[in-house]
N, C-alpha and C positions, 0 to 999 in steps of 0.2 A: 502548466506543463505536464501535470499528472493527467489532466484530461486529455491531452494530446497523446500522452503515452498509452492510455487506455484505449483511445480510438484506434491507434496503430495496431495494438495487440488484438482487438476485436475484428479488425479487417484482416489480420494474419491468421486468425483462427479459421480451421476448416469449417465449412458449412455442413450442416448435419446431412448425412446421406438419406434422411428419411424420405425426401421427395423422390428419389430413385427407387427406393423400396416400395413406398406406397403406390408409386406410379403417378405422382402429380407434378406438375411443372409450375414452378413459381415465377411470376414475373420478376424482372430485375430489381433488386432492392426492396422486394416485398416478401414478408415472411408469414403474413398472417393468413389465415384461412377463413373463407367467408362461411357464413352459416348454411348457404345452399351447398357449398362444396362438401362440408361436414355431413350434411343430410344425406348426400348422395354416396358417401362412403358405407362400406360394410364393418361390421364389429371388429373383423381381424384388422383392417387398415386402422380403425380408430384406436385400437389397443396398441399397435405399433406406435402411433403417434404419442400415446400416453406414456408408454414405456421410455420413449425417446426424451419426452419433456422431464420425466423422473430422473434420468440418468443426466440431463443438463442441469437440473436443480442440485443433484448430488455434487457435481463437478464445481458448479459455482459456489456451493456452500464450502467445499474443500478449499477453494482459492480464498474465500472470504476469511477463513479461519487462519490460513497461511499469512495472509496480509495483516490480519489484526495482531497475530503473534510478533510479526516482524515491526509493526508499528510499536507495540508495547515494548519491545527490546530496544527500539530508538529511543522511546520516551525514558526508559531507565537509564540509558547511556547519557542522554541529555541531562537527566536529573544528577547523576554522578558528576558530570563534568561542572555544573552549576555549583554543587558543594564544593568540589575542589577549587573552584575560583573564588567562592566565598571564603573558604579557610586560608587561601594565600592572601587575600585581601586583608583579612583580620590579623594574620601573622605580619604583614607589612606595615600595617596601621600600628600595630603594638610595638614593633621594632623601630618604627620611626618615632613614636611617642617616647620611648625609653631613651632614644638617641638624642632627642630634642631636650629631654630633661637633664641629660649628662652634659648639655651644651655643645655637642657636636652634631653634625648633620649626617644623615645617611643618604646616600645617593641610591634611589631606587630605579632600576633599570626599566626602560619602556617595554611593556609586554610584548609588542610587536617585533622588538629586537632580540628577544631571548628565544632560545630553542628549547621547547619542552623536552624533558627526558621521559622515556617510557620504560 
């Protein structure tokens, strides 16, 4: 699922206008430059390519940091939920144990049938 989403996002991203700036036409679905093509370029064209690559790296790094922060937030939220579940399980277990010692039984509602409050 995540890979499909990444592929869709990759296809939706605009292609770098570097080909138009440098004056190179890429064949469809090819983004690599051959050694011969690079050798035939002048320093200014090569510098434009280098600058574009640096800006792409910076953009990808920013995206990576954003996704890592989002992942960390989701992990923290998941950990919090797991702790809440563990606390409720212990509470219900203790309540059930106390009730069984008193001789009465406690009906524990099915978790899927209860509505959690926020």
